[in-house]
C-alpha positions as CSV (number, residue, x, y, z in Angstrom):
1,M,-59.2,-18.3,-13.9
2,D,-55.8,-18.0,-13.7
3,T,-54.3,-20.1,-16.8
4,H,-50.9,-20.6,-16.0
5,L,-52.0,-22.2,-12.7
6,Y,-53.8,-24.7,-14.4
7,E,-50.8,-25.5,-17.1
8,Q,-48.5,-26.2,-14.3
9,L,-51.2,-28.4,-12.6
10,Y,-51.1,-30.2,-15.8
11,M,-47.5,-30.4,-15.7
12,H,-47.0,-31.2,-12.3
13,I,-49.1,-34.5,-13.1
14,V,-46.8,-34.8,-16.5
15,H,-43.7,-34.9,-14.5
16,E,-45.3,-37.4,-11.8
17,I,-45.6,-39.7,-15.4
18,Q,-41.9,-39.1,-16.2
19,Q,-40.4,-39.6,-13.6
20,G,-42.5,-43.2,-12.4
21,K,-44.5,-42.0,-9.6
22,L,-47.9,-42.2,-11.4
23,K,-48.4,-45.4,-13.4
24,A,-50.5,-46.7,-16.1
25,G,-54.5,-47.6,-14.4
26,D,-53.5,-45.5,-10.8
27,R,-55.6,-42.8,-9.6
28,V,-54.9,-39.4,-10.6
29,P,-55.9,-37.0,-7.7
30,S,-59.6,-35.5,-7.6
31,E,-60.3,-31.6,-8.4
32,K,-61.0,-31.4,-4.7
33,E,-57.1,-33.3,-3.2
34,L,-55.5,-30.7,-6.1
35,A,-56.8,-27.3,-5.4
36,E,-56.4,-28.1,-1.3
37,Q,-52.9,-29.1,-2.0
38,F,-51.9,-27.1,-4.6
39,G,-53.7,-24.0,-2.7
40,V,-56.2,-23.4,-6.1
41,S,-59.3,-23.1,-7.3
42,R,-61.5,-26.1,-8.0
43,I,-62.4,-24.3,-11.7
44,T,-58.4,-24.2,-11.6
45,S,-58.0,-28.1,-10.9
46,K,-61.0,-29.2,-13.1
47,K,-59.4,-27.3,-16.0
48,A,-56.1,-28.8,-15.3
49,L,-57.4,-32.4,-15.5
50,E,-60.5,-31.7,-18.5
51,K,-56.8,-30.7,-20.5
52,L,-55.0,-33.9,-19.3
53,A,-58.2,-35.9,-20.3
54,E,-58.2,-34.2,-24.5
55,A,-54.2,-34.6,-24.3
56,G,-55.3,-38.5,-24.2
57,V,-52.4,-38.6,-20.5
58,I,-55.9,-39.6,-18.2
59,T,-59.1,-41.2,-18.6
60,R,-61.7,-40.0,-16.5
61,I,-64.3,-41.9,-15.7
62,Q,-67.3,-40.6,-14.0
63,G,-68.4,-41.5,-10.7
64,K,-64.8,-43.0,-9.8
65,G,-62.1,-40.7,-10.7
66,S,-59.1,-40.0,-12.7
67,F,-57.1,-42.9,-13.9
68,V,-53.4,-42.7,-16.2
69,A,-54.4,-43.8,-18.9
70,D,-51.9,-46.9,-21.2
71,G,-49.7,-45.4,-23.3
72,H,-49.9,-41.5,-23.4
73,P,-46.8,-40.4,-25.6
74,S,-49.0,-37.0,-25.3
75,A,-47.6,-37.0,-22.3
76,L,-44.3,-35.4,-23.6
77,K,-46.4,-32.7,-25.1
78,P,-48.6,-31.3,-22.1
79,M,-50.1,-28.3,-23.9
80,R,-50.3,-27.3,-27.5
81,Q,-50.0,-23.5,-26.8
82,S,-47.4,-24.6,-23.7
83,E,-45.0,-26.2,-25.4
84,E,-42.2,-24.6,-25.7
85,R,-42.4,-23.4,-21.8
86,T,-43.6,-26.8,-20.8
87,S,-40.4,-28.4,-22.9
88,T,-38.3,-25.9,-21.4
89,V,-39.6,-26.6,-17.8
90,I,-38.8,-30.6,-18.2
91,H,-35.8,-30.7,-19.6
92,F,-34.5,-28.8,-16.7
93,Q,-36.4,-30.8,-13.5
94,Q,-33.3,-33.6,-14.8
95,R,-31.8,-31.1,-11.9
96,P,-32.8,-30.5,-8.8
97,L,-34.7,-27.1,-8.7
98,I,-34.6,-24.6,-5.7
99,G,-36.4,-21.8,-5.2
100,L,-35.9,-17.8,-4.3
101,I,-38.6,-15.4,-4.0
102,I,-37.4,-12.3,-3.4
103,P,-39.6,-9.4,-2.8
104,S,-37.1,-7.1,-5.4
105,F,-33.8,-6.4,-6.0
106,S,-31.4,-4.0,-7.6
107,D,-28.1,-2.1,-7.8
108,E,-27.9,-1.0,-4.6
109,Y,-28.8,-4.2,-3.2
110,G,-30.1,-7.9,-4.2
111,L,-28.1,-8.1,-7.3
112,K,-25.3,-9.8,-6.1
113,L,-27.2,-11.5,-3.8
114,L,-29.1,-13.1,-6.7
115,Q,-25.5,-13.9,-8.7
116,A,-24.6,-15.4,-6.0
117,M,-27.2,-17.9,-5.3
118,E,-27.4,-18.5,-8.8
119,K,-23.5,-19.0,-9.1
120,Q,-23.2,-21.6,-5.5
121,S,-26.5,-23.3,-6.9
122,A,-24.7,-24.3,-9.9
123,L,-22.1,-26.3,-8.3
124,H,-24.6,-27.7,-6.5
125,E,-26.1,-29.0,-9.4
126,C,-29.2,-27.6,-9.0
127,D,-31.1,-24.7,-10.5
128,L,-33.2,-21.5,-9.1
129,I,-36.0,-20.1,-9.5
130,I,-36.7,-16.6,-8.9
131,K,-39.8,-15.4,-8.1
132,R,-40.0,-11.4,-7.3
133,T,-43.2,-10.3,-5.0
134,G,-42.9,-6.7,-5.8
135,G,-44.0,-6.5,-1.8
136,S,-47.2,-7.7,-1.8
137,K,-48.7,-10.8,0.9
138,E,-50.4,-12.3,-2.0
139,E,-48.0,-12.6,-4.5
140,E,-45.8,-14.3,-1.8
141,E,-48.2,-16.8,-0.8
142,H,-49.3,-17.2,-4.9
143,A,-45.4,-17.6,-5.6
144,I,-44.9,-20.3,-2.7
145,Q,-47.8,-22.5,-4.2
146,L,-46.6,-21.6,-7.9
147,L,-43.1,-23.5,-7.0
148,V,-43.6,-25.7,-4.4
149,S,-45.9,-27.4,-7.2
150,L,-43.2,-27.4,-10.0
151,G,-41.9,-29.0,-7.7
152,V,-38.7,-27.5,-6.1
153,K,-37.1,-29.3,-3.1
154,G,-36.6,-26.3,-1.0
155,L,-37.4,-22.3,-0.9
156,I,-35.1,-18.8,-0.2
157,V,-37.3,-16.6,1.3
158,T,-37.1,-13.0,2.1
159,P,-40.2,-12.5,3.5
160,V,-42.4,-9.0,2.2
161,H,-42.0,-5.8,4.8
162,G,-44.6,-5.5,7.3
163,T,-47.0,-8.1,7.4
164,H,-47.6,-10.5,9.8
165,Y,-46.3,-13.9,9.0
166,N,-47.4,-16.1,6.3
167,A,-49.7,-18.3,6.5
168,E,-48.3,-20.7,4.0
169,L,-44.3,-19.9,4.5
170,I,-45.4,-21.2,8.2
171,R,-47.3,-24.2,7.0
172,L,-44.0,-25.0,4.9
173,V,-42.0,-24.8,7.7
174,L,-43.7,-26.8,10.4
175,A,-44.5,-29.7,8.0
176,K,-40.3,-29.2,8.0
177,F,-40.3,-28.2,4.2
178,P,-36.5,-27.7,3.2
179,V,-36.8,-23.2,3.8
180,V,-33.7,-21.0,4.3
181,L,-34.4,-17.0,5.4
182,V,-32.6,-14.7,3.9
183,D,-32.4,-10.7,5.3
184,R,-34.8,-11.5,8.1
185,Y,-35.4,-13.5,10.8
186,L,-39.1,-14.9,12.6
187,K,-39.5,-14.3,15.7
188,G,-40.5,-17.9,18.0
189,I,-40.4,-19.4,14.8
190,P,-37.5,-22.4,14.6
191,V,-36.4,-21.2,10.4
192,C,-32.8,-21.2,9.6
193,S,-32.4,-17.6,8.7
194,V,-28.9,-15.8,6.8
195,Y,-28.8,-11.9,7.8
196,T,-26.7,-8.8,8.5
197,D,-26.4,-8.0,12.1
198,N,-28.4,-4.8,10.9
199,R,-28.7,-3.7,15.5
200,K,-24.7,-3.2,15.5
201,A,-25.2,-2.6,11.6
202,A,-27.5,1.2,12.9
203,Q,-24.9,1.6,16.2
204,D,-22.4,1.4,13.6
205,L,-23.5,4.1,11.7
206,T,-25.1,6.1,14.6
207,L,-21.5,6.3,16.9
208,H,-20.1,7.4,13.5
209,L,-22.5,10.1,13.6
210,I,-21.5,11.0,17.4
211,G,-18.6,11.0,16.5
212,K,-18.3,13.6,14.3
213,G,-20.5,15.9,16.5
214,H,-23.8,15.2,15.7
215,Q,-26.4,15.4,18.9
216,D,-29.4,16.1,16.9
217,I,-29.3,13.1,14.8
218,A,-32.7,12.1,12.7
219,Y,-33.9,8.3,12.3
220,L,-36.0,7.6,9.1
221,S,-37.2,4.3,8.1
222,P,-40.0,2.8,6.4
223,P,-42.9,0.9,9.0
224,V,-40.5,-1.1,11.4
225,E,-43.6,-3.3,13.0
226,N,-43.0,-6.7,11.5
227,T,-40.0,-6.7,9.6
228,S,-36.9,-8.2,11.6
229,A,-34.7,-5.8,9.9
230,L,-36.2,-2.3,10.4
231,E,-36.6,-3.6,13.8
232,D,-33.2,-4.4,14.2
233,R,-32.5,-1.1,13.1
234,L,-34.4,1.1,15.1
235,L,-32.9,-0.5,17.5
236,G,-29.2,0.2,17.2
237,Y,-29.6,3.7,16.4
238,T,-31.7,4.2,20.4
239,L,-28.8,2.1,21.4
240,A,-26.4,4.3,20.6
241,F,-27.7,7.0,22.8
242,T,-27.5,5.0,25.7
243,W,-24.2,4.0,25.1
244,E,-22.9,7.5,24.3
245,G,-24.9,8.9,27.1
246,L,-27.0,10.7,25.2
247,K,-30.7,11.5,25.2
248,L,-32.5,10.5,22.2
249,N,-35.6,12.8,20.7
250,Q,-38.8,10.6,20.0
251,E,-39.8,13.3,17.7
252,Y,-37.2,12.9,15.7
253,C,-37.6,9.3,14.8
254,L,-39.9,9.1,12.0
255,T,-41.1,5.8,10.2
256,N,-43.6,6.7,8.5
257,F,-42.2,6.4,4.9
258,T,-43.9,4.6,2.9
259,G,-42.8,5.2,-1.0
260,T,-40.4,2.4,-1.3
261,R,-43.6,0.1,-1.2
262,S,-46.4,1.4,-2.8
263,G,-44.0,3.9,-5.5
264,S,-46.0,6.9,-3.8
265,W,-43.3,9.1,-2.5
266,A,-45.7,12.6,-2.3
267,E,-47.1,11.8,1.1
268,D,-43.3,11.4,2.5
269,L,-41.3,14.4,0.1
270,E,-43.8,16.9,2.2
271,T,-43.4,14.9,5.6
272,L,-39.1,15.3,4.8
273,K,-39.9,18.8,3.9
274,S,-41.7,19.5,7.1
275,F,-39.5,18.5,9.2
276,L,-36.3,20.2,7.8
277,V,-37.9,23.4,8.2
278,Q,-40.0,22.4,11.9
279,N,-36.3,20.9,13.4
280,T,-32.9,23.4,11.9
281,S,-30.8,22.0,14.3
282,V,-30.9,18.1,12.9
283,K,-28.2,18.0,10.8
284,G,-27.3,14.5,10.5
285,F,-29.4,11.2,9.5
286,V,-29.5,7.6,10.0
287,V,-31.4,6.5,7.0
288,S,-32.6,2.7,6.9
289,E,-33.3,2.3,3.4
290,Y,-30.8,4.0,0.4
291,L,-33.8,5.3,-1.6
292,V,-34.8,6.8,1.4
293,A,-31.7,8.3,1.3
294,T,-31.8,9.8,-1.7
295,M,-35.7,11.7,-1.4
296,L,-33.5,13.0,1.3
297,A,-31.0,14.4,-0.1
298,Q,-33.6,15.4,-3.2
299,V,-35.4,17.9,-0.8
300,I,-32.5,19.2,0.9
301,D,-30.9,20.5,-2.6
302,A,-35.1,21.4,-3.4
303,Q,-35.3,23.6,-0.7
304,G,-32.0,26.0,-1.3
305,K,-29.6,23.9,1.2
306,Q,-26.1,23.2,0.8
307,L,-26.2,19.6,1.0
308,E,-22.2,19.0,2.4
309,T,-23.4,20.3,5.6
310,Y,-25.3,17.4,6.4
311,D,-24.5,14.2,7.2
312,I,-26.3,11.5,5.7
313,V,-25.7,7.9,6.1
314,C,-27.9,4.6,5.7
315,F,-28.0,1.2,4.7
316,D,-26.2,0.4,1.4
317,S,-25.3,2.6,-1.8
318,L,-24.4,3.4,-5.3
319,N,-21.2,4.9,-6.4
320,D,-21.3,8.2,-7.8
321,F,-19.7,9.0,-11.4
322,L,-16.2,8.8,-10.0
323,G,-16.9,5.8,-7.8
324,K,-16.8,7.3,-4.8
325,P,-19.9,6.4,-2.3
326,I,-23.1,8.5,-2.1
327,F,-23.3,8.3,1.5
328,T,-21.5,6.8,4.4
329,H,-23.0,3.2,3.9
330,I,-23.9,0.1,5.5
331,Q,-22.0,-2.7,2.4
332,Q,-24.0,-6.0,3.4
333,D,-21.8,-9.2,2.1
334,E,-24.1,-10.3,0.0
335,K,-21.6,-12.5,-1.7
336,R,-21.7,-14.9,0.9
337,M,-25.6,-14.7,2.1
338,G,-26.2,-15.9,-0.9
339,E,-23.6,-18.7,-0.7
340,E,-25.0,-19.5,2.9
341,A,-28.5,-19.4,2.0
342,V,-27.6,-22.0,-0.3
343,D,-25.3,-23.9,1.7
344,L,-28.2,-24.2,4.0
345,L,-30.9,-25.0,2.1
346,I,-29.3,-27.9,-0.1
347,S,-28.6,-29.3,3.9
348,Q,-31.7,-29.6,4.8
349,I,-32.8,-31.0,1.3
350,H,-29.8,-33.8,2.0
351,G,-31.7,-34.1,5.5
352,E,-30.0,-32.9,8.0
353,V,-32.2,-30.4,10.4
354,I,-31.0,-26.7,10.2
355,T,-33.1,-24.3,11.9
356,E,-30.0,-21.5,13.1
357,H,-29.1,-18.2,12.5
358,R,-26.7,-17.3,10.7
359,I,-25.2,-13.6,10.8
360,V,-22.7,-11.8,7.9
361,E,-20.3,-9.4,9.1
362,H,-20.7,-6.1,7.7
363,R,-18.5,-3.3,6.4
364,M,-18.6,0.6,7.2
365,I,-18.1,2.5,4.0
366,V,-17.3,5.9,4.8
367,Q,-17.8,8.5,2.5
368,E,-14.6,10.9,1.9
369,A,-16.3,14.2,1.9
370,S,-16.5,16.4,5.6
371,I,-18.9,19.3,6.6
372,P,-17.1,22.1,6.0
373,N,-16.5,24.6,9.4
């Protein structure tokens, strides 16, 4: 049984009482109703109601249900073992809560996005709750249920890679619950989205390599299916060849890198080693993610080859110790994306119907180093 979940149900009932939505004598939702409402087991909802009864917050009458007790001072102290955490939640409930659900964030991408959202939320006098999913669909579903149970007024979500549409997320959208997607969009689903023009960005990177004289250019990416950002990046790469009237070699498109999702890089490393040995003419690489680009650079170095003889371009990047970009890369405007996402969510919370897509302009940062003749 998930202790955290039953505590959250407990706090939800307490908040309903404190806000006057449930008054003395009012019927409290049953175990079955709570389980269905929040997507938890009957065991969890039963535990929450038992604890509420023990604290004197509700009275349980066999055959009739649970009712808010007369005079319930203990509602101010929901659970002894969770007293500190609960009082913190109640304090923050004085301002509207909004939630952010994101796979992860790092220095190369996500940290500035998060900082912008926190700042913009404060400007709107809201508090931002953050839940990382680690790229797990199950954790994403849990995060949605948890944040909704905490009473968030809306959600900003970066859906996990490579899965079909999350049923929990679609349910919220269809119920017209305020939702904004960041760095993704859902095809055929009317939900507000904020993202980079990934197709144009990948095309810019590929044209940059073509402009430097490369014709044999490989493309490296995690699996692109069901992830709009990765699908558009692959499309941008292919369109650049059409634009320049060049033939695209499909064998140079490698979209099977899973290390950034699983944390296991062994298979990816072998794939890269084999590709470099078998395709010595390929000196240009368009890479959809920074971590895959760094792995490629490590493999090139491990094989005793000069990294300077290759051109690697990617999305997002860190700088070296001199403050120069490690790779030529697409720099996404995370600050503006974060601000736009919060603004659009607040507009929905205030009753506006917004399903539009907001495309935020990117920049290509060119590494100064050049390939020797």
